C-alpha positions in Angstrom: -10.4 -68.7 15.3 -12.3 -65.7 15.8 -15.4 -67.1 15.9 -14.1 -69.5 18.5 -13.2 -66.6 20.7 -16.7 -64.8 20.3 -18.2 -68.1 21.3 -16.2 -68.1 24.4 -17.0 -64.7 25.3 -21.0 -65.6 24.4 -21.0 -68.7 26.7 -18.9 -66.4 29.8 -21.7 -63.5 29.4 -24.7 -65.6 29.1 -25.1 -66.3 32.9 -25.5 -62.3 33.3 -28.7 -61.9 31.7 -32.0 -63.3 32.6 -35.1 -63.6 30.6 -34.2 -62.9 26.6 -30.7 -62.4 25.8 -28.5 -61.9 22.9 -24.6 -61.5 22.5 -23.4 -59.5 19.5 -20.0 -58.0 18.2 -20.2 -54.5 17.5 -17.6 -52.1 15.9 -15.6 -53.0 12.9 -16.3 -56.7 13.2 -20.0 -55.7 12.6 -19.3 -53.6 9.8 -16.8 -56.1 8.1 -13.8 -53.8 8.2 -11.4 -55.4 10.7 -8.0 -56.1 10.3 -5.2 -57.7 12.3 -5.0 -54.9 15.2 -8.6 -54.4 15.6 -10.1 -55.0 18.8 -13.4 -56.5 19.7 -16.1 -54.7 21.3 -19.4 -56.8 22.4 -22.7 -55.9 23.2 -24.7 -57.9 25.9 -28.9 -57.1 25.5 -31.1 -58.9 28.4 -34.7 -58.5 29.7 -33.0 -57.9 33.2 -29.7 -58.4 34.9 -28.9 -61.4 36.7 -28.5 -61.2 40.6 -25.6 -58.7 41.2 -23.5 -61.6 42.6 -23.8 -63.7 39.6 -23.6 -60.8 37.1 -20.5 -59.5 38.9 -18.9 -63.0 38.4 -19.8 -63.2 34.8 -18.2 -60.0 34.0 -15.0 -61.1 36.2 -14.8 -64.4 34.2 -15.0 -61.9 31.0 -11.9 -59.8 32.6 -10.0 -63.2 32.6 -11.1 -64.3 29.3 -9.9 -61.1 28.0 -6.4 -61.7 29.7 -6.5 -65.5 28.2 -7.2 -64.6 24.6 -4.9 -61.6 24.4 -2.1 -64.2 24.4 -3.6 -65.6 21.5 -3.7 -62.3 19.9 -7.2 -61.0 19.9 -8.0 -58.0 21.9 -11.4 -58.3 23.9 -12.1 -54.2 24.3 -15.2 -54.4 26.3 -18.8 -55.4 26.8 -21.9 -53.2 26.9 -24.8 -54.1 28.9 -28.0 -53.0 28.1 -31.9 -53.7 28.8 -33.7 -54.4 25.5 -36.5 -52.4 26.6 -33.8 -49.3 26.7 -32.7 -50.2 23.4 -35.7 -50.3 21.5 -37.2 -47.0 23.1 -33.9 -45.4 21.8 -34.2 -46.7 18.1 -38.2 -46.0 18.1 -36.8 -42.3 19.0 -34.2 -42.3 16.4 -36.4 -43.9 13.8 -38.7 -40.8 14.7 -36.1 -38.4 14.3 -36.2 -37.1 18.0 -32.9 -38.6 19.2 -29.4 -37.5 18.8 -26.1 -39.3 19.5 -24.9 -39.8 22.9 -21.8 -37.8 23.6 -19.5 -40.7 25.2 -16.1 -39.8 25.6 -14.8 -42.8 23.6 -16.4 -41.4 20.6 -15.4 -38.5 18.4 -19.2 -37.4 16.9 -21.2 -38.9 19.7 -22.3 -43.0 20.1 -24.8 -43.5 17.0 -27.0 -46.3 18.2 -28.9 -47.4 14.8 -25.2 -47.9 13.0 -24.3 -49.7 15.9 -27.1 -52.3 16.0 -27.6 -52.0 12.4 -24.2 -53.8 11.9 -24.2 -56.3 14.5 -22.6 -59.4 14.0 -24.7 -61.8 16.0 -23.1 -64.4 18.3 -25.6 -65.9 20.2 -29.1 -64.8 19.9 -32.2 -67.6 20.5 -35.0 -64.9 20.9 -34.2 -62.8 17.7 -33.3 -59.7 19.7 -31.1 -58.1 17.3 -33.4 -59.0 14.1 -36.4 -56.8 16.1 -34.2 -54.2 16.7 -33.4 -54.3 13.2 -37.0 -54.1 12.0 -37.2 -50.7 13.5 -34.5 -49.6 11.2 -35.1 -51.2 8.1 -36.3 -49.5 5.5 -34.7 -46.4 6.5 -37.1 -44.3 8.2 -38.1 -41.0 6.6 -38.8 -39.2 9.7 -35.2 -39.9 10.3 -33.7 -38.7 6.7 -35.9 -35.4 7.0 -34.1 -34.8 10.4 -30.6 -35.6 9.8 -30.6 -33.4 6.7 -32.4 -30.6 8.5 -30.0 -30.8 11.1 -26.7 -31.0 9.1 -27.7 -29.1 5.9 -28.4 -25.8 8.3 -24.9 -25.4 9.4 -23.7 -26.2 6.0 -25.6 -23.3 4.2 -24.8 -20.9 6.9 -21.3 -21.3 6.8 -20.6 -21.3 3.4 -21.9 -17.9 2.9 -20.9 -16.4 6.3 -18.3 -13.4 6.0 -16.9 -14.1 9.7 -15.4 -17.5 8.4 -13.8 -15.6 5.6 -12.5 -13.1 8.0 -11.0 -15.8 10.4 -9.0 -17.4 7.3 -7.8 -14.1 6.3 -6.5 -13.2 9.7 -4.7 -16.6 10.0 -6.9 -17.9 13.0 -5.8 -21.3 12.7 -7.6 -22.7 15.4 -10.9 -21.2 14.5 -10.4 -22.0 10.9 -9.1 -25.7 11.3 -11.6 -26.5 13.8 -14.6 -25.5 11.6 -13.3 -27.1 8.8 -13.7 -30.5 10.4 -16.8 -29.9 11.5 -18.3 -28.9 8.1 -16.4 -32.3 6.8 -18.6 -34.2 9.4 -21.6 -32.1 8.5 -20.9 -33.1 4.8 -20.7 -36.9 5.8 -23.5 -36.8 7.6 -25.8 -35.2 5.0 -24.2 -37.9 2.3 -25.2 -41.1 4.5 -28.7 -39.7 5.2 -29.0 -38.7 1.4 -28.1 -42.5 0.6 -30.3 -43.9 3.3 -27.2 -45.2 5.4 -26.7 -45.0 9.2 -23.8 -42.7 9.9 -21.1 -45.6 11.8 -19.7 -42.5 13.8 -16.2 -43.3 14.6 -14.1 -45.2 11.8 -14.1 -45.9 8.2 -16.5 -43.2 7.3 -15.3 -42.4 3.7 -15.1 -46.5 3.1 -18.3 -47.4 3.9 -20.0 -44.6 1.8 -18.1 -44.7 -1.3 -20.2 -46.9 -3.2 -23.3 -44.9 -2.9 -25.1 -43.7 -5.6 -25.2 -39.8 -4.4 -21.9 -38.6 -4.0 -20.0 -35.4 -5.1 -17.3 -36.3 -7.6 -13.8 -37.3 -6.2 -15.0 -37.3 -2.9 -12.5 -39.3 -1.2 -9.6 -37.4 -2.6 -11.3 -33.9 -2.2 -11.5 -34.5 1.7 -8.2 -36.2 2.1 -6.8 -32.6 0.4 -9.3 -30.9 3.0 -8.1 -32.3 6.0 -4.5 -32.5 4.9 -3.8 -29.8 2.6 0.2 -30.4 2.7 2.6 -27.9 1.3 0.8 -25.0 -0.2 1.3 -21.4 -0.1 -1.7 -20.7 2.4 -3.2 -23.8 3.9 -6.1 -22.2 5.3 -7.1 -20.3 2.2 -7.0 -23.7 0.2 -9.0 -25.3 3.3 -11.6 -22.9 3.1 -12.4 -22.8 -0.6 -12.3 -26.6 -1.0 -14.4 -27.6 2.3 -16.7 -24.7 0.9 -17.1 -26.1 -2.2 -17.5 -29.5 -1.1 -20.5 -28.1 1.2 -22.4 -26.6 -1.9 -22.0 -29.9 -3.8 -23.3 -31.7 -0.7 -26.4 -29.1 -0.5 -26.9 -29.2 -4.6 -27.4 -33.0 -4.1 -30.4 -32.4 -1.6 -32.2 -30.2 -4.1 -35.3 -31.7 -4.6 -35.2 -33.3 -1.3 
């Protein structure tokens, strides 16, 4: 049933493109972790948009399809139309280590283009556009690995030895301490994904998608759950501080030598 819905969506969106085109599903469907309540995020790639009237009609037809399949138990969330040359340019910037996540409002840590493109579920791609995108990303570029490790190791190395963090915990500054703890967990995850030459997925299933990687600190899942949900401890800020700085040091140790 899902593939049928995806095919119907592709047929509705195809008139919106001129020249080469591709329609693919992203998000949890692309990563293979979709559940019964997962929505369907679509991508439409093209050389050029169709004329305004034709494009607008295709988008209106897509919205109508969204309402139609909702009654069948499927949630078509949205479609993101993008020019092929624009995506290729951004991917090459990522591969060179010069790009950064887009700060989009619907993401927690920004939109990570390589993970999105690298895990696309192809629906309709007669010109092999998605495969062309992936040829830029695989094998994992060395320049990107270096850039990500440099970017995310620096805050781990800084905060694990910084007296201000220690003082904020002692003073009971909850907003500062908890916010920084979450940031450090994020930097740890970014380091681990880069070390294992996997694309950080952005929002959702970050632990699940790294659990089988070869280079990880011991007991990663249980440690992160404990850090982010310290439970009924005598001093939760102190517990968070001790555990997250220990995890950060373990992640740093995995990178030596890089």
